[in-house]
Structures are given as C-alpha cells and as structure tokens.
LODREN-869362 format. One record per residue: residue number from 1; residue in one letter; x, y, z of N, C-alpha, C in turn. Coordinates in steps of 0.02 Angstrom, whole numbers, plus 50000, padded with zeros to 5 digits. Layout:
# residues N
 pos code    nX    nY    nZ   caX   caY   caZ    cX    cY    cZ
 NUM    A     X     Y     Z     X     Y     Z     X     Y     Z
...
# end
This chain:
# residues 137
 pos code    nX    nY    nZ   caX   caY   caZ    cX    cY    cZ
   1    M 47611 48984 48195 47659 48975 48142 47716 48932 48169
   2    S 47725 48873 48141 47776 48827 48164 47840 48835 48124
   3    A 47895 48844 48158 47960 48851 48126 47994 48782 48124
   4    D 47993 48751 48066 48023 48684 48059 48089 48685 48023
   5    G 48109 48740 47996 48175 48747 47965 48173 48753 47890
   6    F 48223 48787 47863 48230 48797 47792 48304 48807 47776
   7    V 48326 48780 47720 48396 48784 47699 48399 48814 47629
   8    T 48446 48859 47618 48456 48888 47552 48531 48898 47539
   9    N 48549 48898 47475 48618 48913 47455 48623 48984 47427
  10    E 48568 49019 47424 48567 49086 47393 48576 49140 47446
  11    I 48633 49174 47443 48649 49224 47493 48599 49282 47493
  12    C 48575 49301 47434 48527 49355 47429 48462 49337 47465
  13    F 48439 49276 47454 48378 49253 47487 48390 49244 47562
  14    A 48450 49224 47581 48467 49219 47652 48460 49287 47686
  15    G 48484 49339 47652 48476 49407 47679 48403 49426 47686
  16    F 48362 49406 47637 48290 49420 47640 48259 49384 47700
  17    L 48277 49321 47711 48249 49285 47769 48269 49317 47835
  18    C 48331 49342 47839 48352 49378 47900 48311 49442 47908
  19    Y 48298 49475 47853 48256 49536 47854 48186 49520 47878
  20    L 48157 49467 47851 48088 49451 47866 48078 49419 47934
  21    F 48121 49371 47952 48110 49333 48013 48157 49354 48070
  22    G 48203 49400 48057 48249 49423 48108 48316 49388 48102
  23    D 48369 49422 48124 48437 49394 48119 48443 49328 48157
  24    E 48406 49322 48211 48412 49261 48252 48384 49199 48218
  25    S 48348 49208 48162 48323 49150 48126 48378 49113 48088
  26    L 48433 49146 48073 48491 49114 48042 48529 49078 48097
  27    I 48527 49011 48094 48556 48972 48149 48621 48937 48131
  28    R 48635 48929 48066 48695 48892 48047 48714 48910 47975
  29    I 48780 48914 47964 48807 48921 47896 48860 48866 47889
  30    E 48855 48829 47834 48904 48777 47819 48935 48791 47752
  31    F 48999 48775 47745 49034 48782 47681 49051 48713 47654
  32    D 49042 48704 47590 49062 48641 47559 49136 48645 47540
  33    E 49161 48594 47507 49233 48593 47489 49252 48648 47440
  34    R 49204 48676 47404 49219 48732 47358 49207 48799 47391
  35    R 49193 48799 47457 49181 48859 47497 49115 48893 47478
  36    K 49066 48854 47454 49000 48880 47441 48959 48873 47505
  37    A 48927 48927 47524 48891 48929 47588 48820 48901 47581
  38    T 48798 48866 47633 48730 48843 47641 48704 48874 47705
  39    F 48646 48906 47701 48618 48943 47757 48558 48904 47786
  40    H 48560 48893 47852 48507 48856 47886 48467 48905 47930
  41    F 48401 48904 47922 48358 48950 47958 48307 48912 48001
  42    H 48289 48941 48056 48235 48915 48098 48174 48958 48082
  43    V 48140 48940 48027 48082 48976 48003 48031 48925 47976
  44    P 47969 48946 47965 47920 48901 47935 47939 48884 47863
  45    S 47951 48821 47849 47975 48801 47783 47925 48815 47727
  46    L 47861 48806 47740 47812 48818 47687 47810 48892 47668
  47    D 47815 48935 47717 47817 49007 47703 47880 49024 47664
  48    A 47937 48998 47687 48000 49012 47653 47999 48987 47581
  49    E 47969 48929 47569 47965 48903 47501 47923 48949 47456
  50    E 47868 48975 47484 47826 49021 47446 47864 49086 47430
  51    Y 47900 49112 47480 47940 49172 47468 47995 49158 47416
  52    L 48024 49098 47417 48075 49081 47368 48046 49079 47298
  53    R 47986 49052 47291 47952 49053 47225 47941 49125 47202
  54    E 47919 49168 47247 47909 49238 47229 47976 49271 47212
  55    F 48029 49254 47248 48096 49281 47235 48117 49264 47164
  56    H 48110 49200 47145 48131 49179 47078 48086 49207 47023
  57    A 48022 49220 47040 47976 49248 46990 47983 49324 46985
  58    G 48021 49354 47029 48029 49427 47028 47969 49463 47059
  59    D 47931 49428 47101 47871 49457 47132 47879 49469 47207
  60    L 47939 49463 47234 47949 49469 47305 47943 49542 47326
  61    A 47895 49557 47369 47884 49625 47392 47927 49641 47453
  62    I 47960 49698 47450 48003 49721 47505 47974 49786 47531
  63    A 47959 49788 47596 47929 49847 47625 47982 49899 47645
  64    D 48040 49876 47666 48092 49921 47691 48159 49902 47659
  65    L 48174 49932 47603 48235 49915 47566 48298 49930 47607
  66    K 48297 49983 47645 48355 50002 47686 48370 49947 47737
  67    D 48319 49922 47771 48328 49868 47819 48352 49804 47785
  68    L 48321 49788 47728 48342 49729 47690 48416 49734 47671
  69    W 48436 49791 47646 48505 49800 47625 48553 49791 47685
  70    G 48534 49817 47742 48574 49808 47803 48583 49735 47820
  71    R 48529 49696 47813 48532 49624 47828 48577 49589 47776
  72    Q 48572 49610 47712 48614 49581 47659 48688 49593 47675
  73    V 48703 49654 47696 48773 49671 47712 48797 49629 47771
  74    Q 48755 49619 47822 48775 49579 47880 48790 49507 47860
  75    V 48746 49477 47820 48757 49408 47799 48820 49403 47756
  76    G 48829 49449 47710 48889 49448 47668 48952 49457 47709
  77    R 48950 49501 47758 49009 49512 47801 49025 49449 47841
  78    L 48972 49416 47866 48982 49354 47904 49015 49300 47860
  79    V 48991 49293 47799 49019 49243 47753 49092 49261 47736
  80    R 49106 49324 47723 49175 49344 47709 49222 49330 47768
  81    N 49199 49346 47828 49240 49335 47888 49253 49260 47899
  82    L 49203 49219 47886 49211 49147 47893 49260 49120 47841
  83    N 49255 49146 47780 49302 49126 47728 49373 49146 47745
  84    R 49382 49206 47770 49449 49230 47788 49480 49189 47843
  85    S 49438 49168 47891 49464 49129 47948 49471 49055 47932
  86    G 49444 49033 47874 49449 48963 47855 49400 48917 47890
  87    Q 49352 48946 47925 49302 48905 47959 49256 48873 47908
  88    T 49231 48814 47924 49184 48780 47879 49113 48778 47906
  89    V 49104 48795 47970 49038 48795 48001 49033 48853 48050
  90    W 48977 48887 48047 48961 48938 48097 48892 48921 48125
  91    E 48885 48926 48191 48820 48915 48222 48807 48971 48271
  92    R 48744 48991 48273 48723 49043 48321 48729 49014 48391
  93    E 48771 49043 48432 48784 49016 48499 48724 49021 48545
  94    E 48689 49076 48544 48635 49086 48592 48569 49055 48570
  95    F 48569 49020 48513 48507 48993 48487 48489 48927 48521
  96    T 48429 48925 48547 48401 48862 48573 48329 48858 48551
  97    I 48307 48799 48533 48238 48789 48513 48199 48765 48573
  98    T 48145 48800 48587 48099 48778 48640 48030 48774 48610
  99    T 47989 48733 48640 47922 48723 48612 47880 48786 48618
 100    D 47894 48829 48667 47855 48890 48674 47895 48951 48652
 101    S 47938 48941 48603 47979 48994 48577 47936 49051 48552
 102    T 47952 49112 48572 47914 49170 48551 47944 49199 48488
 103    S 47902 49229 48448 47924 49258 48385 47964 49321 48398
 104    S 48011 49334 48352 48050 49395 48358 48011 49456 48333
 105    R 47955 49445 48301 47913 49499 48275 47845 49497 48308
 106    P 47814 49556 48316 47746 49556 48346 47696 49523 48300
 107    E 47641 49500 48327 47590 49466 48288 47563 49511 48233
 108    S 47559 49576 48245 47534 49622 48193 47579 49619 48131
 109    F 47644 49610 48140 47690 49603 48083 47671 49543 48042
 110    W 47658 49486 48075 47641 49424 48040 47573 49431 48005
 111    Q 47526 49465 48036 47461 49476 48004 47471 49517 47940
 112    D 47511 49569 47944 47525 49610 47884 47562 49570 47831
 113    A 47609 49528 47852 47647 49488 47804 47602 49437 47770
 114    R 47557 49405 47809 47510 49358 47779 47463 49393 47730
 115    A 47440 49452 47749 47395 49490 47705 47431 49510 47641
 116    A 47494 49532 47647 47532 49552 47588 47545 49492 47543
 117    T 47559 49434 47573 47570 49373 47533 47506 49354 47496
 118    A 47450 49357 47531 47386 49340 47499 47371 49389 47442
 119    H 47386 49453 47454 47375 49504 47402 47419 49491 47341
 120    R 47483 49476 47353 47529 49461 47297 47507 49399 47259
 121    R 47484 49349 47296 47461 49287 47263 47400 49302 47220
 122    A 47353 49342 47246 47293 49360 47208 47311 49400 47145
 123    E 47358 49447 47152 47380 49486 47094 47413 49440 47042
 124    R 47454 49394 47064 47487 49348 47018 47436 49304 46982
 125    E 47387 49278 47019 47335 49236 46988 47294 49276 46938
 126    Q 47278 49338 46954 47240 49381 46909 47281 49395 46845
 127    R 47345 49409 46854 47389 49421 46797 47394 49359 46752
 128    E 47400 49300 46783 47403 49238 46745 47338 49225 46707
 129    R 47281 49240 46739 47216 49231 46704 47211 49277 46644
 130    R 47233 49340 46652 47232 49388 46596 47277 49363 46539
 131    E 47336 49338 46557 47382 49313 46506 47352 49253 46469
 132    Q 47319 49209 46505 47287 49151 46473 47231 49174 46427
 133    Q 47190 49221 46448 47136 49247 46406 47165 49282 46344
 134    H 47219 49318 46354 47250 49354 46298 47278 49304 46247
 135    R 47307 49249 46271 47334 49198 46226 47279 49163 46186
 136    R 47220 49156 46215 47164 49123 46182 47136 49164 46124
 137    H 47142 49229 46130 47113 49274 46079 47160 49289 46025
# end
C-alpha cells in the first residue's frame, strides 16, 4: 500500500483518517486567510478518496466509535490551539518519509479494512441494483 498523500478541508473526515491510519498520518495543517484549515495526510490517496465517497454517501463504517471520537477531539483541539496562537501552518516535527516506511498498523488491520471496504462496496452495489429494479417495475 503506497502512501502518496491526501488533502481535505473537512475536519470530521480528518479525524476519521487519523482514526484509520494513525495520528502520525496527519503531517500538516494549513490555514487560509479566512482561518479555514486544510489537512494534509501521508496516506494512500485512492483509499482516502474511496473513504471520502463513503463518508459523503453516509456509508462509512466505524468499528470503534470511542477511538474515532478521541481522534476527532484531538484534531479539533489542535485546530483550536493553532487558531488561538495565530499560527497559519503546523507540521509534524518527527515525520519523515522513507521508502521503507513501516505502517503504523499491523497487516491484519489492513486485511480487515480491505475486506470491510469490499463488503461495503458489494452491499452498496446490491442496494443500487435493487433500487434500479424497483424503479423499472
């Protein structure tokens, strides 16, 4: 799984990416002139795009809501602290990209995540087929 990067302006989705890929995947936060945050992640962009589609469709599956909420609170606290201090950029100090970078999660986690994604995709496709058949009749 290649981490090529992903950027989002949605704080809720940023919390989800921290939950899924680990806090260390958030590598940069930038604020525009209106103090709107942009979150930069070192994650596989294709995976993140698929999760974002599921997020907007209301189909995003969360296995551990308590952990997700903790990540949401951390991201929100970081944004609030940056706003209070007037900073416009935050970068993870200890982050370095190496070609043999190891994942923050065990491979079994990624296997389960891929299986869950495939399962959700199959359910969505089945639901869409039923809706199409229902519309035809």
